[in-house]
C-alpha positions as CSV (number, residue, x, y, z in Angstrom):
1,X,-121.7,127.6,-63.6
2,X,-123.8,124.4,-63.6
3,X,-122.3,121.3,-62.1
4,X,-121.6,118.8,-64.9
5,X,-121.6,115.1,-64.5
6,X,-119.8,112.5,-66.5
7,X,-119.3,108.8,-66.1
8,X,-116.8,107.9,-68.8
9,X,-114.3,109.3,-71.1
10,X,-116.8,110.0,-73.9
11,X,-119.1,112.1,-71.7
12,X,-116.1,114.0,-70.3
13,X,-114.9,114.7,-73.8
14,X,-118.4,115.9,-74.7
15,X,-118.5,118.2,-71.7
16,X,-115.0,119.6,-72.7
17,X,-116.3,120.2,-76.2
18,X,-119.4,122.0,-74.8
19,X,-117.2,124.2,-72.6
20,X,-115.1,125.0,-75.6
21,X,-118.2,126.1,-77.5
22,X,-119.2,128.3,-74.6
23,X,-115.8,129.9,-74.3
24,X,-115.8,130.5,-78.0
25,X,-119.2,132.2,-77.8
26,X,-118.0,134.4,-75.0
27,X,-114.9,135.4,-76.9
28,X,-112.5,133.9,-74.4
29,X,-110.8,131.9,-77.1
30,X,-110.6,132.7,-80.8
31,X,-111.1,129.0,-81.9
32,X,-110.6,125.4,-80.8
33,X,-110.3,122.2,-82.7
34,X,-111.3,118.7,-81.6
35,X,-110.0,115.7,-83.4
36,X,-112.1,112.6,-83.0
37,X,-110.4,109.3,-83.3
38,X,-111.9,105.8,-82.7
39,X,-110.1,105.5,-79.4
40,X,-109.5,109.1,-78.3
41,X,-110.3,112.8,-78.7
42,X,-107.6,115.5,-79.0
43,X,-108.3,119.1,-78.2
44,X,-106.3,122.1,-79.5
45,X,-106.8,125.5,-78.0
46,X,-105.0,128.4,-79.6
47,X,-102.3,130.2,-77.6
48,X,-101.8,127.1,-75.5
49,X,-98.4,125.9,-76.7
50,X,-100.2,124.2,-79.7
51,X,-100.1,120.9,-77.9
52,X,-102.8,118.3,-78.1
53,X,-104.8,118.2,-74.9
54,X,-106.6,115.1,-73.5
55,X,-110.3,115.5,-72.7
56,X,-109.4,115.8,-69.0
57,X,-106.8,118.6,-69.7
58,X,-109.1,120.5,-72.0
59,X,-112.1,120.2,-69.6
60,X,-110.0,121.5,-66.6
61,X,-108.4,124.3,-68.7
62,X,-111.7,125.5,-70.2
63,X,-113.6,125.2,-66.9
64,X,-111.0,127.4,-65.2
65,X,-111.1,129.9,-68.0
66,X,-114.9,130.2,-67.8
67,X,-114.9,130.4,-64.0
68,X,-112.3,133.2,-64.2
69,X,-114.5,135.1,-66.7
70,X,-117.6,134.7,-64.5
71,X,-115.8,136.1,-61.4
72,X,-114.9,139.4,-63.1
């Protein structure tokens, strides 16, 4: 997987959203939702306790999921 760079919370959230789209295309997750608020983003990934994830949590979880799928 390509190395991604981010300098602030917005670019991190954008990267997490891109990883979510990639995981969705690969069929690793059935769907995901991103709520955009003026001061934050919340990510929801099905089958993950239905809790809102921060951009950092979503990025790490999705990156791990994609890395695991590439190693198979």
